[in-house]
N, C-alpha and C positions, 0 to 999 in steps of 0.2 A: 330321649332315645332316638336313634336314627329311624326314620320312617321306612327306609328301604326304597323309597321313590326318588329317583333322580330327576331334578328339574334342570332345564337348560339355563345357561347364563343369561339369555334374553328374558326368561321368565323370572329369574331369581330376584331381581330388584322389585318387580311388582309383588311377588310373594312376600318379600321382606317388608315392603310398605304396608301390605294388608295385615301382616303380623303385628306391626306396631300400632295399628288402629285400635287394638283391643285394650290399650292403656291410655290413661289420662296424663300421667306424670311419671317419668322414668329416670333412673340413675344409670349412667353408662360407666362401666369399669374400664377406664381409658388408660392403656399402656403407652400410647404414642405410636403403635405399629399400625399396619394397614388394616387388619381385621377390626380392631376396636374403633379406629378413626372412621372407618366406613359406617359402622353402626351409629356412631355419633352423628354423622352427616345425614343419614337416612332418618334417624329419630327427629332431628331438627326439622327436616323437610316435612315430615308427617305431623308432628305434634307442636311445632313452633319452639323457638329457643327458650321461651319462658317456662316450658314444661319439661325441660331436659336439664339434668345436672350431670356433670362429668366428675369422676373421682379417680385420683391417681395416688397409689401408695408409692412413696419414694423411700427406698432403702439403699444401703451401701452396695447391694449386688445388682442394682439397676443402672443402666447407662444414662448419663445426664442428657445425651442427645435425644433419647426417647422422651424424657420429661420435657425437653425444649419443644419437641414436635407436638406433644400433647397440649402444652400451653399455647403454642402458636395457633393450633386449630380451634381451641376454645375462644381465643381472641377473635379469630376470623369469623366464627359462627356466632359470636356474642353469647356464649354459653357460660353459665356459672361453673367455675372449676375449683374443686376442693382438692388440695394436695395434702396428703396425710404423711407426715414424716415418721419413719419407722426404724430408727437405728437399733432398737432392741431386738430386731430379728436375729442379729448376730449372737445374742445371748441365749437363744432357745437351743437347748442341748440336742433335741431331736433333729433340728436343722443342721447344727454345726457338726454333728457326727457323720453326716453325709452318707446315709445308707440309701437303699433303693427307693425309699418312701420320702426322701428329702422334699420333693416338690409338694407332696401332700401336706406336710407340716407347714411349709411356707405359705401355700395357698390358703390353708385353713386360718392361719394367723392373719393374713392380709384381709381376707373376707370378714373376719370377726372385727377387725379395726374399722372397716368400711361400715358394717351394719351398726356398730356402736356410735358412729360419728354422724350418720345421716339418717333421718327418720321420715322425711316428708316426700317420699316417692311411693308409687304403687309397687314397683319391683326394680331390682337391679338386673342389669343385662351385661353379659360377658361374651367375649369373642372367640371361644374355642370353635374351630371349624370342623367340617365333616371329615376332612383328610386327617386331621390331628388324631382323632379317636379311631379312625379306620386303620391307620398304618403305624402309629407311634405308641409307645408306652407312656401313658399320661396319668400318673398318680395325682397330679394337681387337679385334673378334672374329676377324679373320685371325690376330692374334698368339695368341689362345687356342687356335686349331686347331693351331698349330705345336707345342704341347705334348702333342698326341695324347692318349693314355690317362691322362696325369697329371692332366688337368682334364676334367671332364664338364659338359655343358650340358643338363640334363634338359628344360627348356622347349623347346629346339630339337629334341631327340630325340623328344619326345612331341607336338610341334606345339601347344604351349599358348600361347595369346594373352595379351596384357596384360589384356583384359577378364576372362578366366578366372582369371588370377592374382589380380586384385582380388576376384573372387567367392570364391576359395579363402581368401584372407586374411580376408574378412568372416566366412566360415563358421567360421574358427578363432578368431574373436573378437579379431583383431589391430586395434588402433585406428588403424593407419596404412593401412588398406585403401584409403582415399581420399586418401592423401597426394599432393599435387601432384607432377608430374614435376620432376626436377632433373637437373643435369649439372655437370661440373666447370667451374670458372671460366674455364679456357682457351677454352671454347667461345664466350665473349663477345668474343673477339678475332678479327678477320678473318684467314683464311688469308693467309700472307705477311707479316703484321705480327709483329714479334718479341715473344715472351712474356718479360716481366721480372717480378721479384718485386714491384717498386714498382707496376707496372700491375695485377697480380693483387690486391694489397692495396687499391688504390683501388676496384677493382670490388667486392671483398668488402665494404668499408665502405659503399659506396653501396647495395648490395643489402641489407645488414643494416639500414640506416636505413629502407628501405622496408618490410622485413619487420616491424620493430618498430612501424611505423605500422599494421600489420594486414593488409597486402597478402599474398595467398596465393600467387600465381604471379608471380614477379619475375625479369626479366632486365635487366641494365644492360650494353648492348653498346657497344663502343668503336670509334669511327672517328676516329683522330687525336685532336684536342682536343675532340671531341663525344661526349657520353654519350647514347645512345639508349635510352630506357626502354620496356620492354614489360611490361604487366600484363594480367590477364584482361580480356576485353571488358566483363564485368559490373562490374569494379572501376574502370573509367575515370571514371565520373561523380564518384566520391569523389576521385580523384587530381587532377582539375582544379578542385576547390573552392579558393577563393583562398588560405586559410590553409595548406592541405595543400601545394598547388602551390608557394607561396612558400617554405615551409620546405624542400621538396625541392630547389628551385633553389639556395637559399643553401648548403645542405649539400653538394650535389654539386659546385658551383663551388668550394667551399672545399677540395675534394680535388684541384683542379688542372685541372678541365675548364672550357673556355671557353664551350661551348654545352651546354645540357640540353634534349633534345627528347623528345616523347612519340610513339611509333609508333602511328599511328591504326589499324593493323591488329591491334594487341594481340599477346599472346604467341602464337607458333606454332612448331612444331618446325622447327629449322634456322634460324629467325630471318631468313629471306630468303636469297637467293643470294650475298650479299656476305660472309656470315660463315661460320664453321666449323660442322660438324655439331653438333646439339644434340638434346635430347629434351624 
């Protein structure tokens, strides 16, 4: 639970280190994003790399770039990294039907996989931050709370914001301190529209194409046979250059989309009210 006490970014790293000293051996639920990677680095600094295990669940809805970042930091910190392949996520009906509780079913599935795979830690630690639960609809965190003391969320317990996490990451010399926000590919599909492996792969290919062109923040959101592209506001001028735009249109249409549109509002968390929760 949130304590209601705000701590400064200068104090946050010391509070986080103090928090980790309560444990001997921990498992970090590592997504490859800023939040969980920062937890990994702090845990290693406090407990030593031999007392930290990182675990990543790899499923069709997760970006390979995040898995690459997770592997890179485990190698850098010399931490044991367990990657759990989870293709069966796509076969879970509660997830595939894509209602408002989709993230709950996904998170519960992933946590169960982790807990059944790794036994030799005091506790598992995950990276939901204070801003996530203060401002966003987070059914995934509801699933986390159901596992009680098996999983802890230090950023929530210490009321540490995303801004402070980035500050901590920068102070630790983590080159992903300014990594753009990301989320699973299922968030590109409106609630109520069924999630299929084919659709997920089409979204992945479209986003990968844009990322290879150098766009930093990318979402390709799907509405029937239309692909709605969001990029950062500052990246829009380049996207609408004739050669870039023409190439994007050709490629995205080759994936089976009939219409390719640019969202003039640019990237924003949740992508508007028609689509599922995002970050």
